[in-house]
C-alpha positions in Angstrom: 25.8 9.3 26.1 26.9 7.0 28.4 28.0 3.4 27.6 25.6 2.1 30.0 23.0 3.6 28.2 23.8 2.2 24.7 21.0 -0.3 24.9 18.4 2.5 24.6 20.2 3.3 21.1 20.4 -0.2 19.9 18.6 0.8 16.8 17.5 -1.3 13.6 15.4 -1.4 10.9 12.6 -3.7 9.8 13.9 -5.3 6.5 12.7 -7.8 3.9 14.8 -10.8 3.8 14.9 -12.4 -0.1 17.1 -15.3 1.5 18.9 -16.5 4.3 23.0 -16.8 4.1 25.9 -16.3 6.1 29.0 -14.0 5.5 32.7 -14.6 5.4 35.8 -12.8 4.9 39.7 -13.3 6.0 38.5 -10.9 9.0 35.2 -12.0 10.1 32.3 -15.0 10.1 28.8 -14.7 10.9 26.0 -17.3 11.0 22.7 -17.0 9.0 19.6 -15.7 10.5 16.9 -18.1 11.0 13.3 -17.6 10.0 11.9 -16.5 13.2 14.7 -13.8 13.1 14.0 -12.1 10.1 11.9 -9.1 11.5 14.4 -6.4 12.2 13.4 -3.0 14.2 15.0 0.2 15.7 16.5 1.9 12.2 19.6 3.9 13.1 21.9 5.1 10.2 20.8 5.8 6.6 22.5 6.9 3.6 23.0 6.7 -0.4 25.2 6.3 -3.3 24.4 6.5 -7.0 21.0 4.5 -7.1 21.4 2.7 -3.9 19.8 3.5 -0.4 21.8 1.9 2.4 20.0 1.2 5.9 21.9 0.3 9.0 19.9 -2.1 11.1 20.2 -4.6 13.9 18.1 -7.4 15.3 16.5 -6.3 19.0 17.0 -9.8 20.4 20.5 -9.3 20.1 21.6 -12.9 18.9 23.1 -14.3 15.5 23.9 -11.7 13.0 22.5 -8.6 14.5 23.5 -5.8 12.6 23.0 -5.5 9.3 23.6 -3.2 6.1 20.5 -3.4 4.0 20.7 -2.3 0.4 17.5 -0.8 -1.7 17.1 0.6 -4.9 15.9 4.1 -5.4 12.6 2.5 -5.8 12.9 0.9 -2.3 13.2 -2.6 -3.7 15.5 -4.8 -1.7 19.1 -5.8 -3.1 21.1 -7.2 -0.7 21.6 -7.6 3.1 25.3 -7.5 4.8 25.6 -8.9 8.3 27.7 -6.7 10.5 28.1 -9.1 13.7 31.2 -11.6 13.3 33.4 -14.0 15.0 30.4 -15.5 16.9 29.9 -12.1 18.9 26.4 -11.6 19.9 25.8 -8.1 18.9 26.8 -4.7 17.7 25.8 -0.9 18.6 26.2 1.1 15.1 26.8 4.9 15.2 26.5 6.7 12.2 27.0 5.5 8.6 28.5 7.8 5.6 29.2 7.0 2.1 31.7 8.5 -0.1 30.8 7.7 -3.8 33.3 9.9 -5.3 36.0 7.6 -4.0 34.2 4.5 -3.8 34.0 3.9 0.0 31.2 3.6 2.7 31.9 3.7 6.5 30.0 2.6 9.6 31.1 3.1 13.1 30.5 0.1 15.7 30.3 1.6 19.3 30.1 -1.6 21.1 33.3 -3.3 19.2 35.1 0.1 19.1 35.9 -0.2 15.5 35.2 1.6 11.9 34.0 -0.8 9.4 35.4 0.4 5.7 33.3 -1.0 2.6 34.4 -0.7 -1.0 31.7 0.4 -3.2 31.1 -2.1 -6.0 28.7 -1.1 -8.5 25.3 -1.3 -6.5 26.5 -3.5 -4.0 29.5 -3.3 -1.2 32.4 -5.3 -0.1 33.9 -5.4 3.1 37.5 -4.0 2.8 38.7 -3.6 6.5 37.9 -3.4 9.9 40.0 -0.4 11.9 40.2 -1.0 15.6 39.7 2.3 17.4 41.8 2.8 20.3 41.6 5.2 23.0 44.2 7.3 24.6 44.4 8.1 28.6 41.7 7.7 31.2 39.7 10.6 30.4 37.0 8.4 28.5 34.2 6.5 29.6 35.3 3.3 28.9 36.3 2.0 25.4 36.6 4.5 22.6 32.8 4.4 21.7 33.1 5.9 18.3 30.1 7.5 17.5 30.1 10.2 15.1 31.9 10.3 11.6 32.1 12.3 8.7 34.2 12.5 5.3 36.0 15.7 3.9 34.5 16.4 0.7 37.9 17.7 -0.4 40.1 15.0 0.0 38.0 12.0 1.3 39.6 12.4 4.9 37.5 10.3 7.4 37.1 11.9 10.9 35.8 9.8 13.9 34.4 11.0 16.9 35.5 8.8 19.7 33.0 9.5 22.6 34.2 7.4 25.1 38.1 8.1 24.8 37.3 11.8 24.1 39.4 11.8 20.5 38.7 13.2 17.1 40.8 10.6 14.8 41.6 11.4 11.5 42.0 8.6 8.6 43.3 8.7 5.0 40.5 7.8 2.4 39.6 4.4 2.8 41.2 4.5 6.4 44.3 2.8 5.6 46.1 4.8 8.1 45.5 7.0 10.9 47.1 10.5 10.2 46.4 12.2 13.4 44.0 12.8 16.5 43.1 15.7 18.5 42.1 15.0 22.3 39.3 16.8 23.8 39.6 15.1 27.2 36.6 14.2 29.1 34.2 16.2 27.1 33.1 13.5 25.2 33.0 14.7 21.5 29.4 13.4 19.8 29.4 15.2 16.4 32.0 15.9 13.9 31.3 17.7 10.6 33.8 19.1 8.0 32.7 22.7 6.5 32.0 22.3 2.6 35.4 23.4 1.7 37.4 20.8 3.8 39.8 23.1 5.2 38.6 22.7 9.1 36.2 20.3 11.1 33.5 21.3 13.8 33.1 19.1 16.9 30.1 19.3 19.4 30.4 17.5 22.8 28.3 15.7 25.1 29.0 17.0 28.5 30.2 20.7 27.7 28.6 24.2 26.6 31.2 24.5 23.9 31.6 23.6 20.1 35.2 23.1 19.0 37.0 24.1 15.7 39.7 21.9 14.6 42.5 22.6 11.9 43.3 20.0 9.7 47.2 20.1 8.5 48.1 18.6 10.9 44.9 18.0 13.0 44.6 20.1 15.9 42.5 22.4 18.2 42.2 25.6 17.2 39.6 27.4 19.2 36.5 26.4 21.6 33.6 28.5 21.2 31.0 29.1 24.1 27.4 28.9 23.8 24.8 30.9 25.7 27.1 30.8 28.8 30.5 29.3 30.4 29.0 26.8 32.3 26.3 24.1 31.6 25.9 21.9 28.8 24.3 22.3 25.3 23.0 18.8 24.9 24.2 19.4 21.3 23.6 16.5 19.0 22.6 18.0 15.6 25.3 19.8 13.7 25.7 21.1 10.1 28.4 23.1 8.4 27.9 25.7 6.1 30.2 27.7 4.0 30.8 30.6 6.6 29.2 29.3 9.7 27.7 26.2 11.4 24.5 25.5 13.0 24.0 23.7 16.2 20.8 22.0 17.6 21.0 22.8 21.1 18.7 21.0 23.7 20.1 23.4 26.5 19.0 26.1 25.5 16.6 24.6 23.1 17.4 26.6 20.4 19.6 26.7 16.8 23.0 28.2 17.7 25.0 29.8 14.8 28.9 30.0 15.2 31.3 31.4 13.0 35.2 30.8 12.8 36.9 33.6 14.7 33.8 35.2 16.0 32.1 32.3 17.8 28.5 32.6 18.8 26.8 35.0 16.0 23.1 34.2 16.6 20.5 32.0 17.9 16.9 30.7 16.8 14.7 29.8 19.4 13.1 26.4 19.3 9.7 25.1 21.4 9.8 23.9 24.9 10.3 20.2 25.7 12.7 19.6 22.3 15.5 17.5 22.2 17.2 17.6 19.0 19.0 14.7 17.6 19.9 15.2 14.1 20.1 18.5 11.8 20.0 18.7 8.1 19.9 21.9 5.4 17.9 22.2 2.3 18.3 25.3 0.9 17.4 28.2 3.2 15.5 25.6 5.6 17.1 23.3 8.5 15.4 20.3 9.6 15.8 19.1 13.1 14.5 15.9 14.5 13.3 15.5 17.9 13.0 12.0 19.3 11.3 12.7 22.1 8.5 15.0 20.7 8.1 12.6 17.9 8.3 15.7 15.6 10.4 17.2 12.8 11.1 21.3 13.2 11.7 23.1 10.3 13.5 26.4 10.6 14.0 29.2 8.1 17.5 30.4 8.0 16.6 33.9 6.3 13.5 34.3 8.6 15.4 33.1 11.8 12.1 31.2 13.1 10.3 28.1 12.9 8.1 27.8 10.2 6.8 24.4 10.7 6.5 21.5 13.5 5.7 18.2 11.7 4.2 15.3 13.7 5.6 12.0 12.6 3.8 10.1 15.0 0.5 8.2 13.5 -1.1 5.1 15.5 -3.3 2.5 13.2 -4.7 0.2 15.8 -1.8 -1.2 17.8 0.8 -0.2 15.4 2.8 3.2 15.5 4.4 4.7 12.9 7.2 7.6 12.9 8.0 7.1 16.6 11.4 8.3 17.8 12.6 10.2 14.8 16.3 10.2 14.6 18.5 10.5 11.5 17.5 12.7 8.4 18.6 11.8 5.0 17.9 14.1 2.2 18.2 12.8 -1.3 18.0 10.5 -3.4 14.4 10.9 -3.8 13.7 14.4 -5.4 11.9 16.4 -3.2 11.6 14.2 -0.1 13.5 13.5 3.0 13.9 9.9 4.7 13.9 9.8 8.3 14.7 7.0 10.4 12.3 6.1 13.7 14.1 3.6 15.8 11.2 3.0 18.2 8.5 2.4 15.6 11.1 0.5 13.1 10.0 2.5 10.2 10.9 5.4 8.1 9.2 8.7 7.9 8.8 9.8 4.0 8.8 13.9 4.2 7.5 16.1 1.1 9.9 19.2 1.5 7.4 20.9 -0.7 4.4 20.8 1.3 6.2 20.0 4.9 4.4 17.3 5.9 4.6 13.4 5.9 3.9 12.0 2.8 4.0 8.1 3.9 5.7 5.5 5.9 7.9 2.9 4.9 8.6 -0.2 6.7 11.6 -2.0 4.9 10.5 -5.7 4.4 6.5 -4.9 4.6 
C-alpha cells in the first residue's frame, strides 16, 4: 500500500465523547476537540483486554487531535478517550492495534509518524508508556518506515513490527524498551506479520511479491521464502493467520486461501469467489473468516471441508445511511459467539453471530 495512497486508509470510528479534554505527557501535547468535531468516522483497528474493548479512531477532517483510542466496556458503554495526535501535528494514520494483557501492554503503529505507541494497561484504562521511533535502513523502501502490521509473541511478549516502507521486520522486547533485531526483506514491502502459537517463529506476507516468508527468532533472521502458486506475480496478500502446524494466507491473486507449512511450502489452496480482495483473516474453531472490503462481505471457509460455506453481506442501506460498508479488521471476542468487524467506509462496526453466520446488528459508537 503506497504511502501516497494512505489517505484512502485514514480510518476512524464514530465515537461518543462524554466530555472534551486534552492530554499531556512528557512526550506529547494535544488540543481538546471542539464540539463540532466530536463525530468520528472510518474505524480502523479493534482489540480487547479483560473487560475492555478498544477502538482505534481518527477524525476525518484531519485537524486537532485526530486519532484516538476509545475505550468501551464489554457492554459497549463508553469509558475513556485517549488522543493520539500530539506536538501540534495535524493527523496520524494508524496501522494495527494489539493488546498483550498477560504482560500489561497495548501497542499501536502510527504509519504517518513512523512510530510505535506503547501503552501500559492500568485496570480498565491505558497510560502512555513510550513512543518508539521506527527507523528504516537503506533506500529500498517507499519513503519513511511506514510501520503497518504488528504482532505479539504469545511465548515471551516480543513485539514484531512490519515496516512496509523500509522493507524491515523489527523485533522489540516486551514493552518495546529496546530493539533486539531486524530482518530486511528489501523492496518487497512486508504488510502482515504473525507469530505461530508456540512463539518459535514468525510469518510475513508482503505487498509486492508472490512469496510468504518464514523468520526464525533467536536471533531474528530469514529462514526461507515460499512461493505461492507461481514464481512470478503478486499474491496481494493482506490476511494472515498462523496455526500450530501451518498458516493460512488470504490471497487476492489468485483469489484463494493458501496454506503453507514450514519445510514444505505451499500445501493446499481453497478457492474464493471472483472479485474478492481479502483484507483480514481470523480463525474460529475450524472456520476461517475473511473480510472483503471491496465487496462488503465476510467469507466463511471451513478448513476441514476445504470450501467456502457462507458469504455474508455486511452492507445495509437505511434511507441515506449505509451500514457495514468497507469491512476490514475482524475481532473475535470478548463477546461470546460474536465477532466485531470494523467498517472504515460507513463508520460503524458489524456484529456477527458466529453460530448462525449472519449479521446480528450494527454498532455505531457514540450513537
